[in-house]
N, C-alpha and C positions, 0 to 999 in steps of 0.2 A: 504494500501500499504506499503511495505516495501523498505527501502532506497536499494538502488541497485538492484532493479528489472527495467531490460532493455528489452525493446523489440528493437533489432538491427536492425530490418527491416521495423520497423514502421516509416514512415512519420510524420512531426510534429501532434499530435492530434491538435483537435477540442476543444478549452476549452470550458466549459460551467461552471465555477465557478471561485473563486479568484485565482490568480497563485502566487505562492510562488517560490521564487530562491536561488541560492545558487552561488556561485562563488569558483573555483578553479586555483589555479596557477600553471602553470609546468613552472618547472626551471631546469638549468642545464647547463654544459658547452658548450663551441662552439661546432659545429656539433654533438650534443648528438642526435637527434632525436626530439627535440623539436616540430617543425613546423607540423613534419611528423604525429607526435602523434595528435596532434588536430587536423589536417586535417584528419586522420582517424576514428575519433570518431564523430566529428560535423554531424548534418544532416540538417545542412545548407552549402553553400558555405563560405569556411573560409577565415576569414577576414586575410590578412598577409601583413606584409611590409618587404618583400624581397627584397635586394638591391644585384644588382650584386657588386662581388668583384672587389676591384681596387687595386693599388700599395699603396693605404693609409694600406692595411691590411698587406703588409709586413711584418715580423716581430714582429707583434701581434698576428695573428691567425693562429695557428698551423693546418696546412693541411694536416700533414704527413699521419696519419690514415684515412683522407677523402680527398684524392687526386682530384675525381671529383668534389666536392663542389665548385660550381662557384656563389653562392648567399648566403648573410644571412640575418637574421632578425635583422631591427635596430630602431623597437621599440615594436612591439608585434605581435602576433598572436591572434585571436579570435574565438572561435567556440561555438557552444551551441547544447545541446541534452537535451531532453525530460526524464525524468525519470518516469513521470507518467503525466496523464493531469492536473494537477494541480502543479506541479513541473518542474523547467525548471532549468537544471546546465549551467551557464556559462564558459568556458575553455579559462584561458588566458595563451598565452605561453611569457615567458620573452626572450629579446635578451640575447645572450650568453658572448660577449665580455665585455672584462673589460669597455670600456671606454662608454658602456651604462647602468652600473649597476646603475646609477643614476635613471633610468625608475623604478626599482623595485619597491622603498618602494610606489610610486602610483599604482602600477600593484598590489599591496598584500593587499591594502586597502579593508575592507570588506569580505576579501575569508575566508571560514572557514577551508582550508589545502591546503596542495600544494604536489606536487610530484617532486622529484629531478630525475633526469634522467641520467644514468650514463652510462658511454660507458668505459668500463673495459681495454681498450687500454688508455685509458688516467684517472686514476682515479683519480688523485690532481684538476682536473678541476671540481669536485664534492664537494670540501670542501668549496669553497665560497657561494655554495645554502645553502649547509647543516648549516652551520654558519648563515646565514641570517634568518632563519626560526627560527632555535634556540634561537639567540639571543631576538628574536620577542615573544617566546615560539606561534609560529603557528605550530600546527601539521602537520607533513608531513609524506609521506611514499618514499620509495628508490625503483625506478625501474630500473632495469638491463637491458640495450637495447641488446638485442640479435640480430645484425645485421647480420649475416649470420645463423640465426636460431640455436645457438648451443651456450652454458651456457658453458665459459671457464675456469670459477672459480668456485666454491663451494659458494652458498649465506651467509654461516657462515664465511666462508672466505674474502666474500668482508664487512660484518659488522664489521668483527675485523679490517681491513686495513682502513675502513671510521671512528673507532672508534664510533660508533653511539649506543646508547642504545638497551637492547633487546628489549624494549617497542615499538621502531620503525618498523613497519612491513616493509620487504624488500621481493622483489620476483623477478622473471625473467619476460620480456616482448620482443614485438616485436611491435616496434611502428608502425609498416605499417598494422598491423590486427587490425580490428573495436574488435573483440572480447576479443582481449589482451588488448587493451587499454580500453576497456569498463572493465574489470578487477582490470587495476589500478585504475581505479574513484571509482569505488566501494569499495577498500580497502579505499582510501582517504576518503569517507564519512563515513563508518565503523570507521576507526581510531578517524576522526573529533567528531564524537556522543560520542564513550568512553573518550574522552579527554574531552569533556564538561561534560558528568556524573561525571566524576572524579573529577572536578571542583567542581562541585554543590555539592559533596559529603563532599567536605572540607577535 
């Protein structure tokens, strides 16, 4: 079995031997699509901690790009997908608002890699996630969420604007689409393997 070999139509397979697991964290700014991506990829009903937005969010959460957003993640999102009969991937979505960032360290413990989900309408919102993973030397990929199914900026222009290394994978995705979300996770796993191999090589 190779990493990234998903069966997007399969239910949870029957496990016949020891099962290995891996953890991926999905981060990004407020309203960037983290809950949506976890829900799209999960083969189980995802666990979410969505709460109604109240007056407490006024002045803190920028909803100008997502005026119809009425809920927000206050702890985490959780989903699961089986890569094969003996390998399970657990996906954790972080809360996007600054006042919940204290949870990020706990959510990142044990992760092999991460996704930084980017909304190019609010590109600056991606910097805290990028800085977080770079400071902890956790391999990550950048996924540009195409909310209207259109990529409004060239990928390399986004890379330049975010000042990320050429070694960091960056791609366009639609967080609502399972196959698109799957490709993002495949990229994370492949990048994590390459990162670990390079460290071992010294």
